C-alpha positions in Angstrom: 0.0 0.0 0.0 3.0 2.3 0.1 2.8 3.0 3.9 5.9 3.2 6.0 5.7 0.3 8.4 7.4 0.3 11.8 7.7 -2.6 14.2 6.4 -1.7 17.6 8.8 -3.3 20.1 7.3 -6.3 22.0 3.8 -5.7 20.7 1.9 -8.9 20.6 -1.6 -10.3 20.8 -2.8 -11.4 24.3 -6.5 -11.8 23.7 -8.8 -12.5 20.7 -12.6 -11.9 20.7 -13.9 -12.1 17.2 -12.7 -9.1 15.2 -11.4 -7.4 18.5 -8.0 -8.2 19.8 -5.9 -7.0 22.7 -2.3 -6.1 22.2 0.3 -5.9 25.0 3.4 -3.7 24.7 1.6 -1.0 22.7 3.4 2.1 24.1 4.5 3.0 20.6 0.9 2.9 19.2 -1.5 5.8 19.0 -5.3 6.1 18.9 -6.9 5.4 15.5 -3.6 4.2 14.1 -3.6 1.5 11.5 -1.8 -1.7 12.3 -1.1 -5.0 10.6 -1.3 -8.3 12.6 0.8 -11.4 12.1 2.6 -12.7 9.0 -0.6 -12.4 6.9 -0.6 -8.6 7.8 -4.3 -8.4 8.7 -5.3 -4.8 8.7 -6.7 -3.3 11.9 -7.2 0.0 13.7 -6.5 1.0 17.3 -9.7 1.9 19.1 -8.7 1.9 22.7 -5.4 2.4 24.7 -5.0 1.6 28.4 -1.4 1.9 29.6 0.6 -0.5 27.4 -2.5 -2.5 26.2 -4.2 -1.5 23.0 -7.5 -2.7 21.7 -7.6 -3.2 18.0 -10.6 -3.9 15.7 -9.4 -6.0 12.8 -11.0 -5.5 9.4 -10.5 -9.1 8.3 -11.3 -12.6 9.6 -9.2 -13.4 12.7 -9.5 -17.2 12.5 -6.2 -18.8 13.3 -4.7 -15.9 15.3 -3.1 -16.9 18.6 -1.5 -15.2 21.6 1.9 -13.8 20.9 1.2 -12.9 17.2 3.3 -9.8 16.5 1.6 -6.5 15.6 3.1 -3.6 13.6 2.0 0.0 13.7 1.9 1.9 10.4 2.0 5.4 11.9 -1.1 6.4 9.8 -4.8 6.6 10.5 -7.3 4.7 8.3 -7.2 6.6 5.0 -8.4 6.5 1.4 -6.5 7.2 -1.7 -8.1 10.0 -3.8 -7.3 10.4 -7.4 -8.2 9.3 -11.0 -9.5 5.8 -11.3 -12.1 5.8 -8.5 -15.2 6.4 -10.7 -16.6 3.2 -12.2 -14.9 0.9 -9.8 -16.0 -1.2 -6.8 -14.2 -1.3 -3.5 -14.7 -2.9 -0.1 -15.1 -1.0 3.2 -11.4 -0.3 3.5 -11.0 0.6 -0.2 -9.5 -2.6 -1.5 -10.4 -2.8 -5.2 -12.6 -5.9 -5.5 -12.1 -6.3 -9.2 -8.3 -6.7 -8.6 -9.0 -9.1 -5.7 -11.2 -11.2 -7.9 -8.4 -11.5 -10.5 -5.9 -12.4 -7.8 -7.8 -14.8 -5.5 -11.2 -15.5 -7.1 -14.7 -14.7 -5.8 -13.6 -14.7 -2.1 -11.1 -12.1 -0.9 -8.1 -13.7 0.7 -7.0 -12.6 4.1 -4.2 -10.1 4.3 -4.3 -9.5 0.6 -3.5 -5.8 0.1 -3.3 -3.9 -3.1 -3.3 -0.3 -4.0 -6.7 1.2 -4.3 -5.7 3.0 -7.4 -3.6 1.6 -10.3 0.0 2.8 -10.0 1.1 1.9 -13.5 -1.8 3.3 -15.5 -1.1 6.5 -17.4 -3.4 9.5 -17.5 -3.6 12.4 -19.9 -2.9 15.4 -17.6 -3.5 19.1 -18.7 -2.1 21.7 -16.2 -3.9 24.9 -15.5 -1.1 26.7 -13.6 2.4 27.6 -14.4 5.7 28.2 -12.6 5.7 31.2 -10.4 2.0 31.3 -9.6 0.8 31.3 -6.1 -1.7 28.5 -5.3 -3.8 27.9 -2.2 -5.4 24.8 -0.6 -8.2 23.3 -2.8 -7.2 25.2 -5.9 -7.4 23.2 -9.2 -4.0 23.0 -10.8 -4.8 20.6 -13.7 -7.4 18.2 -15.2 -7.6 14.6 -16.2 -10.3 13.0 -18.3 -11.4 10.2 -15.9 -14.4 9.1 -17.9 -16.3 10.4 -20.8 -18.6 12.2 -18.4 -16.3 13.1 -15.5 -13.3 15.5 -15.7 -11.1 14.8 -12.7 -9.8 18.1 -11.3 -6.4 17.8 -9.7 -6.4 20.0 -6.6 -3.8 21.3 -4.1 -4.2 19.2 -1.0 -5.9 21.1 1.9 -2.7 21.0 4.0 -0.3 22.8 1.7 0.1 26.1 -0.3 2.8 28.2 -1.8 4.4 29.3 -5.1 4.8 26.9 -8.0 8.5 26.1 -8.2 8.2 23.3 -10.8 5.3 22.2 -13.0 5.0 19.5 -15.7 3.5 20.3 -19.1 0.6 18.4 -20.8 1.3 14.7 -21.2 0.9 11.2 -19.9 1.7 10.6 -16.3 1.2 7.9 -13.7 -0.2 8.5 -10.2 3.3 8.4 -8.7 4.8 11.1 -11.0 5.3 14.5 -9.5 3.3 17.0 -11.4 4.0 20.1 -9.3 6.4 21.3 -6.6 5.4 24.1 -4.3 7.6 26.4 -2.1 6.3 28.4 0.8 7.9 31.5 2.3 9.8 29.5 4.9 11.6 27.4 2.3 9.6 24.2 2.8 8.6 22.2 -0.3 5.4 20.4 -1.0 5.1 17.8 -3.8 1.8 17.2 -5.6 1.0 14.1 -7.5 -2.2 13.0 -9.3 -3.5 11.4 -6.1 -3.6 12.3 -2.4 -4.5 10.5 0.9 -7.1 11.6 3.5 -8.1 10.1 6.8 -11.6 8.7 6.5 -12.8 9.9 10.0 -11.7 13.5 9.4 -14.1 16.0 7.5 -12.4 17.5 4.4 -12.4 21.3 4.9 -14.4 23.8 2.8 -14.8 27.6 2.7 -18.4 28.0 3.8 -21.7 26.2 3.9 -24.5 27.6 1.9 -28.3 27.1 2.1 -29.6 24.5 -0.4 -32.2 25.9 -2.8 -32.2 23.5 -5.8 -33.9 20.1 -5.5 -32.1 16.8 -6.1 -34.4 15.8 -8.9 -35.1 12.1 -9.1 -37.9 11.7 -11.6 -40.0 9.9 -8.9 -43.2 11.9 -8.5 -44.0 11.1 -4.9 -40.4 12.2 -3.9 -40.0 15.2 -6.1 -43.4 16.8 -5.9 -44.6 15.9 -2.4 -41.4 15.3 -0.3 -38.5 16.9 -2.1 -34.8 16.6 -1.2 -32.5 19.6 -1.9 -29.0 19.2 -3.3 -26.9 19.1 -0.2 -29.7 17.8 2.0 -30.2 14.6 4.0 -32.9 12.0 3.7 -33.8 8.7 5.3 -35.8 5.8 3.8 -37.0 3.6 6.7 -39.0 0.5 6.1 -39.4 -3.1 7.1 -38.2 -6.1 5.1 -39.6 -6.2 1.6 -40.9 -2.6 1.5 -38.6 -1.5 -1.3 -35.7 0.3 0.3 -33.1 -1.1 -2.0 -35.1 -0.8 -5.2 -35.9 2.8 -4.3 -32.2 3.6 -3.8 -31.4 1.8 -7.1 -34.0 3.9 -8.8 -32.5 7.1 -7.3 -29.0 6.0 -8.3 -30.2 5.5 -11.9 -32.2 8.8 -12.3 -31.1 11.4 -9.8 -29.5 14.5 -11.4 -26.3 14.4 -9.3 -23.0 14.4 -11.2 -21.5 11.5 -9.1 -23.3 8.6 -7.4 -21.6 6.9 -4.4 -23.5 3.7 -3.5 -22.5 2.0 -0.2 -23.8 -1.5 0.2 -23.3 -1.8 3.9 -24.1 -5.2 5.3 -26.8 -6.0 2.7 -27.2 -9.2 0.7 -24.5 -9.9 -2.0 -27.1 -10.6 -4.7 -28.3 -6.9 -4.4 -24.8 -5.6 -5.1 -24.5 -8.2 -7.9 -27.7 -6.7 -9.4 -26.1 -3.2 -9.3 -22.9 -4.5 -11.0 -25.0 -6.2 -13.6 -27.5 -3.4 -14.3 -25.4 -0.2 -14.1 -23.0 -0.9 -17.0 -26.1 -1.6 -19.2 -28.1 1.4 -18.2 -27.6 4.6 -20.2 -27.4 7.9 -18.3 -30.3 10.1 -19.5 -28.0 13.2 -19.4 -24.9 11.9 -21.2 -26.1 8.9 -23.1 -23.1 7.0 -21.6 -23.2 3.9 -19.3 -24.4 4.9 -15.9 -21.4 3.1 -14.3 -19.2 5.9 -15.6 -20.4 8.3 -12.9 -20.9 5.7 -10.1 -18.6 4.6 -7.3 -19.5 1.4 -5.5 -18.5 0.5 -1.9 -19.5 -3.1 -1.2 -19.3 -4.6 2.3 -21.9 -7.4 2.2 -23.3 -9.3 5.1 -20.7 -12.1 4.8 -17.7 -9.7 4.9 -15.9 -8.9 8.2 -18.1 -6.8 10.5 -15.5 -4.3 11.4 -15.0 -3.3 7.8 -18.7 -2.7 7.6 -18.3 0.0 10.2 -15.5 1.6 8.1 -17.4 1.5 4.8 -19.6 4.5 5.6 -16.6 6.7 6.3 -14.8 5.5 3.2 -17.8 6.4 1.0 -18.4 9.8 2.5 -14.7 10.8 2.2 -14.7 9.9 -1.5 -17.9 11.9 -1.9 -16.3 14.9 -0.2 -13.3 14.7 -2.6 -15.6 15.0 -5.6 -17.6 17.7 -3.9 -14.4 19.7 -3.5 -14.0 19.6 -7.3 -17.3 21.4 -7.7 -19.5 18.4 -8.4 -22.9 17.5 -6.9 -22.7 14.1 -5.3 -25.5 11.8 -4.1 -24.5 9.2 -1.6 -26.7 6.1 -1.0 -26.1 4.2 2.2 -27.9 0.9 2.2 -28.3 0.5 5.1 -27.4 2.5 8.1 -29.1 -0.1 10.3 -26.6 -2.7 9.3 -23.8 -0.2 10.1 -25.4 0.4 13.5 -25.5 -3.3 14.1 -21.8 -3.5 13.4 -21.2 -0.8 15.9 -23.3 -2.8 18.4 -21.4 -6.0 17.9 -18.0 -4.3 18.2 -19.1 -2.3 21.2 -20.3 -5.6 22.9 -16.9 -7.2 22.3 -15.2 -4.1 23.7 -17.3 -4.7 26.8 -18.8 -1.2 26.7 -21.9 -0.3 28.7 -24.9 -0.9 26.3 -27.7 1.6 25.9 -31.2 1.1 24.4 -31.6 -2.3 22.7 -27.9 -3.0 23.2 -26.7 -0.2 20.9 -23.7 1.8 22.2 -24.4 5.0 24.0 -22.6 7.0 21.2 -24.9 5.7 18.5 -26.7 9.1 18.2 -23.4 11.1 17.9 -22.0 8.7 15.3 -25.2 9.1 13.2 -25.0 12.9 13.6 -21.3 12.9 12.5 -22.2 11.0 9.4 -25.2 13.1 8.3 -23.4 16.3 9.2 -20.9 15.6 6.4 -23.6 16.3 3.9 -24.3 19.8 2.7 -24.0 22.4 -0.1 -20.7 24.3 0.3 -18.4 26.8 -1.3 -15.2 24.8 -1.7 -11.7 25.9 -0.8 -11.2 26.5 -4.5 -14.2 28.7 -4.7 -16.6 26.3 -6.5 -20.0 25.3 -5.5 -20.5 21.6 -4.7 -22.8 19.5 -2.6 -23.2 16.0 -1.0 -26.8 14.7 -0.6 -27.0 11.8 1.8 -29.8 9.2 1.5 -29.7 6.6 4.1 -31.8 3.5 4.2 -33.0 2.3 7.6 -34.1 -1.2 8.3 -36.1 -1.2 11.6 -36.8 -4.8 12.8 -40.4 -5.6 12.1 -40.9 -2.2 10.6 -41.0 -0.6 14.1 -40.1 3.1 13.6 -39.8 3.6 17.3 -36.5 1.6 17.5 -33.3 3.6 18.2 -31.7 3.9 14.8 -34.9 5.2 13.2 -35.6 7.6 16.0 -32.1 9.0 16.1 -31.9 9.3 12.3 -35.1 11.4 12.3 -33.4 13.9 14.5 -30.6 14.5 12.0 -32.3 14.4 8.6 -34.7 16.9 7.0 -36.5 14.6 4.7 -38.2 11.4 5.8 -39.5 8.9 3.2 -41.4 6.3 5.2 -42.0 3.1 3.4 -45.2 1.2 4.3 -45.6 -2.6 4.5 -49.2 -2.6 3.5 -48.6 -0.5 0.4 -45.7 -2.8 -0.6 -47.9 -5.9 0.0 -50.4 -4.4 -2.4 -47.6 -4.1 -5.1 -47.6 -0.3 -4.7 -44.4 1.3 -5.8 -42.8 3.5 -4.4 -44.5 2.2 -1.2 -44.1 5.6 0.5 -46.6 6.5 3.1 -47.7 10.1 2.4 -49.1 10.5 5.9 -45.9 9.6 7.8 -43.4 11.2 5.4 -42.3 14.8 5.4 -39.7 17.2 3.9 -38.0 20.2 5.4 -37.0 21.6 2.0 -40.4 22.6 0.6 -39.9 26.3 1.0 -36.3 26.0 -0.2 -37.2 24.5 -3.6 -40.5 26.4 -4.2 -38.9 29.0 -6.5 -37.3 26.3 -8.6 -40.6 24.5 -9.1 -42.3 27.8 -9.9 -39.7 28.4 -12.6 -40.2 24.9 -14.0 -44.0 24.7 -14.1 -45.1 28.3 -13.9 -47.6 27.4 -11.2 -47.9 27.9 -7.4 -46.3 24.6 -6.7 -46.7 24.9 -2.9 -50.4 25.6 -3.1 -51.1 22.7 -5.5 -48.9 20.3 -3.4 -50.7 21.3 -0.2 -54.2 20.9 -1.7 -53.3 17.4 -3.0 -52.0 16.4 0.4 -55.1 17.8 2.1 -57.2 15.5 -0.1 -55.1 12.5 0.7 -55.3 13.1 4.4 -59.1 13.6 4.2 -59.4 10.4 2.2 -57.4 8.6 5.0 -60.0 9.8 7.5 -62.8 8.6 5.3 -61.2 5.2 4.9 -62.0 4.5 8.5 -65.7 5.2 7.9 -65.7 3.2 4.7 -64.3 0.2 6.5 -67.2 0.3 9.0 -70.2 1.2 6.9 -69.1 1.0 3.2 -68.5 3.6 0.5 -72.2 3.8 -0.5 -73.1 5.3 2.9 -70.9 8.4 2.2 -72.6 11.6 0.8 -71.6 12.6 -2.7 -69.2 15.4 -1.7 -67.2 12.9 0.4 -67.4 10.4 -2.4 -65.8 13.0 -4.6 -62.9 13.4 -2.2 -62.6 9.6 -1.9 -62.4 9.0 -5.7 -60.3 12.1 -6.2 -57.7 10.8 -3.7 -57.7 7.5 -5.5 -56.8 9.3 -8.8 -53.9 11.1 -7.1 -52.6 7.8 -5.6 -53.1 5.5 -8.6 -52.4 7.9 -11.5 -49.8 10.2 -9.9 -48.1 8.7 -6.9 -47.9 5.1 -8.1 -45.1 4.7 -10.5 -43.6 1.7 -12.4 -39.9 1.3 -12.1 -39.9 -1.2 -15.0 -42.1 0.8 -17.5 -39.8 2.6 -20.0 -41.9 5.7 -20.0 -43.1 5.8 -16.4 -39.8 4.9 -14.7 -38.7 8.6 -15.0 -41.0 11.6 -14.9 -39.6 15.1 -15.8 -40.6 18.1 -13.7 -42.8 19.5 -16.5 -44.7 16.2 -16.8 -45.3 16.0 -13.1 -46.9 19.5 -13.1 -49.1 18.7 -16.1 -50.2 15.4 -14.7 -51.2 16.8 -11.3 -52.9 19.8 -12.9 -55.1 17.5 -14.9 -56.0 15.4 -11.9 -56.7 18.4 -9.7 -58.9 20.0 -12.5 -60.9 16.8 -12.7 -61.4 16.7 -8.9 -62.5 20.3 -9.0 -64.9 19.6 -11.9 -66.2 16.6 -10.0 -67.0 18.8 -6.9 -68.7 21.3 -9.2 -70.8 18.5 -10.7 -71.7 17.1 -7.3 -72.9 20.6 -6.3 -75.4 20.4 -9.1 -76.7 17.1 -7.7 -75.0 14.9 -10.3 -74.2 11.6 -8.7 -70.5 10.7 -8.5 -70.9 7.4 -10.3 -72.0 9.2 -13.4 -68.9 11.4 -13.3 -66.7 8.3 -12.9 -68.2 6.9 -16.1 -66.8 9.8 -18.2 -64.5 8.6 -21.0 -61.7 11.0 -20.2 -60.9 9.0 -17.1 -59.3 6.4 -19.4 -56.9 9.1 -20.8 -56.1 10.1 -17.2 -55.3 6.5 -16.2 -53.0 6.1 -19.3 -51.2 9.4 -19.4 -48.3 8.4 -17.2 -47.5 5.4 -19.4 -48.1 7.1 -22.8 -46.5 10.5 -22.8 -42.9 11.3 -21.8 -43.7 14.9 -21.0 -41.4 16.6 -23.6 -44.5 17.7 -25.5 -47.3 19.4 -23.5 -49.9 19.1 -26.4 -51.3 15.6 -25.4 -51.8 16.8 -21.8 -53.5 19.9 -23.1 -55.8 17.7 -25.2 -56.8 15.7 -22.0 -57.5 19.0 -20.2 -59.7 20.2 -23.0 -61.6 16.8 -23.1 -62.2 17.2 -19.3 -63.7 20.6 -19.8 -65.8 19.4 -22.7 -67.2 16.2 -21.0 -67.9 18.0 -17.8 -69.7 20.8 -19.7 -71.8 18.2 -21.5 -72.7 16.5 -18.2 -73.8 19.8 -16.6 -75.7 20.7 -19.7 -77.7 17.4 -19.5 -78.5 18.3 -15.9 -79.7 21.7 -16.9 -82.1 20.1 -19.4 -83.4 17.8 -16.8 -82.1 14.6 -18.2 -80.6 13.6 -14.9 -83.4 15.0 -12.7 -84.2 12.7 -9.9 -81.3 10.4 -10.5 -79.5 9.5 -7.3 -82.0 11.3 -5.0 
């Protein structure tokens, strides 16, 4: 890996408890230092120091270790390598490249097998943007590399150095180890810059200032974008029991969200789900670039059969990589699937450390760890003066779908958008199975101006009215279950059927339909305008004593049911035609009532 390894005198294993080991003679070790254990050089991290005894969590299987096994300190914290070659690849929780591991050892990663996260011998076409004699500051872009067809990798001055450019290479082909720039500061110290840099995963990368998010992270999923939006730089949670669609929702977000970079962390989930991502993403075309979606995706895989300690590290590895691309001025969306498995890893390690457990056995610092993770999201002005953002979307898997359990409750404190998945909706094959009564968004006012510019309508008013109808229908459902729909008066029947139109023809969306899988902002506005106009017309007809069942027999309803599958939204003409047909058929219905053709019906 290129680290400088030093033998810690007389440091040896004295106790082994799963992934946690005790090391005696550890006076030369420091907190959070990386170590290697035994001849196989199993990677670990110091998590506790008491006099000359260190507690180490090992990121690999400890089977076969025995007392007396020597331990070496590396004098470095757990870090990631940041440079060209990250996008489009899959790593484990400690940034081992799994594709390289597969070539070396097959489908199962061998213990102690270390390889550089980034290819050292690959050459990159580098174009400098600064010259000799220029003063550069931390975070400033000094050159560019074409990482993929879609992503330009901006080589930045590391946050820890600055100065005058003493040497600089010209345009050409270089490896990661080649020195591309040499800086001198006023005191005569020199700082070398290569195409890659290292950064500790548990340390936040610095930025100039945090800014208030105002643009939505558009996903093409109507229930999310229109009713419970997430801003670029915001935080969201997707809680739900087993089988409610957390993973498929995050896959759908990864495919269609308008972020520049997607970081997908499979933390403790089933291996077949990550296999599905690896199989699907190279085949899917990015709607913005027309290139394979994998060319703007970074995958961190730590599946349920991998070492539990590495699962705890995977979250930090992913968020640090996201911060690096944010610092280039990109908008990054990070999917963590799932934070519950990460919390369970914390619980297991905490138990082996013999720490005092808190609620449901989780460590007392669970809330602070969750807060530290979500705090690293945000829209910022970078050190280089660019605007970038990280939007964090964390799945939560409460046992039995119980939202009162600690991980869900603590997560609600630190996120501003809550997309609550519902077991009953999922059981009814309803996708996305998001419960509109339990979900909320704190970014409605932030993104209202953007929606007004897109649709030219009062988006907040239309959203609030639609939600009011849905909430009223939920209240009526309790009555219907007791005495049946026929017992409702016609004005309440109009609300009941109107809410059904909103749910089935707007909120419900097919991830597998080529047209309905993604809904542009303009189409979302047009669709809901049509539905709300029909509901308004239905109320008007009911006020003229026209029975609801006659309104629900209108032919235009067939067009309303089909519009999400038929029209992509790039042409407003078909939606305008549906709107005109609504006006025409409602007018004809009212005209019949005026002429007495419906007199006495439904009385």
